[in-house]
Wavefront OBJ file of the C-alpha trace (Angstrom):
o trace
v 0.118 -0.097 0.019
v 2.674 2.498 0.702
v 4.098 2.176 -2.827
v 0.359 2.576 -4.100
v 0.651 6.088 -1.938
v 4.072 6.989 -3.463
v 2.993 6.286 -7.108
v -0.236 8.655 -6.578
v 1.993 11.020 -4.865
v 4.369 11.192 -8.037
v 1.748 11.209 -10.510
v -1.211 13.165 -9.187
v 0.180 15.555 -6.521
v 3.749 16.510 -7.680
v 1.798 17.974 -10.783
v -0.657 19.657 -8.681
v 2.093 20.895 -6.405
v 4.054 22.073 -9.740
v 0.917 24.092 -11.011
v 0.227 25.727 -7.476
v 4.120 26.576 -7.576
v 3.108 28.453 -11.045
v 0.724 30.328 -9.681
v 2.468 31.461 -6.480
v 5.346 32.769 -8.426
v 2.845 35.250 -10.608
v 1.919 36.701 -7.129
v 2.813 40.375 -6.290
v 3.901 39.126 -2.894
v 5.339 36.260 -1.376
v 6.224 35.671 2.327
v 8.977 32.692 2.758
v 10.484 31.421 6.291
v 12.352 27.806 7.055
v 12.346 26.043 10.240
v 14.381 23.025 11.624
v 12.809 19.604 11.313
v 14.601 16.171 12.251
v 14.135 13.465 9.853
v 15.091 10.181 11.285
v 16.227 7.300 8.859
v 17.028 9.754 6.073
v 19.639 7.756 4.052
v 23.127 9.122 4.351
v 22.425 11.175 7.463
v 22.436 11.000 11.013
v 19.072 11.293 13.070
v 20.272 14.724 15.039
v 21.229 16.035 11.841
v 19.048 19.266 11.086
v 17.203 19.264 8.126
v 14.681 22.470 7.045
v 11.333 23.146 5.941
v 10.327 25.945 4.290
v 7.213 27.887 3.687
v 6.337 29.944 0.863
v 2.975 31.951 0.917
v 0.982 34.157 -0.779
v -0.923 36.980 0.939
v -4.339 35.861 2.785
v -5.604 38.636 0.595
v -5.082 37.003 -2.699
v -7.607 36.009 -5.035
v -6.230 32.286 -5.260
v -4.172 32.115 -1.804
v -1.190 29.141 -2.204
v 0.915 28.110 0.812
v 3.801 25.386 0.125
v 6.515 23.438 2.152
v 9.256 22.370 0.435
v 12.089 20.325 2.393
v 15.615 20.743 2.111
v 18.548 18.951 3.751
v 19.940 22.413 4.501
v 19.124 25.834 4.885
v 21.402 27.413 2.487
v 20.156 30.273 0.281
v 20.317 28.421 -2.553
v 17.358 26.295 -1.767
v 15.145 29.874 -1.736
v 16.865 31.006 -4.989
v 15.995 27.321 -6.848
v 12.308 27.609 -5.611
v 11.807 30.876 -6.206
v 13.222 31.031 -9.988
v 11.346 33.541 -11.753
v 9.684 35.059 -9.120
v 9.508 39.007 -9.967
v 7.170 40.453 -7.014
v 8.235 41.619 -3.423
v 9.605 38.848 -1.123
v 9.057 39.175 2.648
v 11.397 37.216 4.723
v 12.816 37.765 8.256
v 16.833 38.994 7.729
v 18.262 35.545 7.163
v 21.543 36.285 4.810
v 20.631 33.297 2.557
v 17.682 35.339 0.847
v 20.397 37.231 -0.565
v 21.001 34.564 -3.204
v 17.170 35.302 -4.359
v 17.488 36.484 -7.797
v 14.895 39.713 -7.648
v 15.019 43.345 -6.738
v 12.549 43.806 -4.327
v 12.565 42.477 -0.698
v 10.889 43.283 2.597
v 11.816 42.632 6.188
v 8.912 40.551 8.122
v 7.213 43.240 10.907
v 6.757 39.734 13.030
v 10.027 39.047 13.458
v 11.214 42.817 13.974
v 8.853 42.629 16.718
v 10.372 40.290 18.773
v 13.305 42.410 19.212
v 10.767 45.309 20.573
v 9.387 42.448 23.090
v 12.906 41.580 24.487
v 13.686 45.028 24.693
v 10.814 45.716 27.081
v 11.306 43.116 29.094
v 14.833 44.152 30.205
v 12.694 47.525 31.460
v 10.253 45.612 33.614
l 1 2 3 4 5 6 7 8 9 10 11 12 13 14 15 16 17 18 19 20 21 22 23 24 25 26 27 28 29 30 31 32 33 34 35 36 37 38 39 40 41 42 43 44 45 46 47 48 49 50 51 52 53 54 55 56 57 58 59 60 61 62 63 64 65 66 67 68 69 70 71 72 73 74 75 76 77 78 79 80 81 82 83 84 85 86 87 88 89 90 91 92 93 94 95 96 97 98 99 100 101 102 103 104 105 106 107 108 109 110 111 112 113 114 115 116 117 118 119 120 121 122 123 124 125 126
């Protein structure tokens, strides 16, 4: 049964993912962030090795909102650059330097990430 699931994924869900990605790359704004994920039993890697799940999301106000997840073995900017190849809009991210490898002209920083520093500063005042 697991082989059936893998075949169904390859033949039906991968094309759907690629179609959604095509729509996402045409958006005016894309939010992007990454977080660590631990994968057990991954061939050629220790169970304690950090891997990353990247999330790419259109705005909630988009006509057809899209949110896609992309697993990568590392956090290098090459992964975001590859995924976002062809995107010409405004990329909204944290200040991770890896996003500098994405080939586009406009970038905005995420207010949620900036807010953390203000919250931390207020803790020191109390």
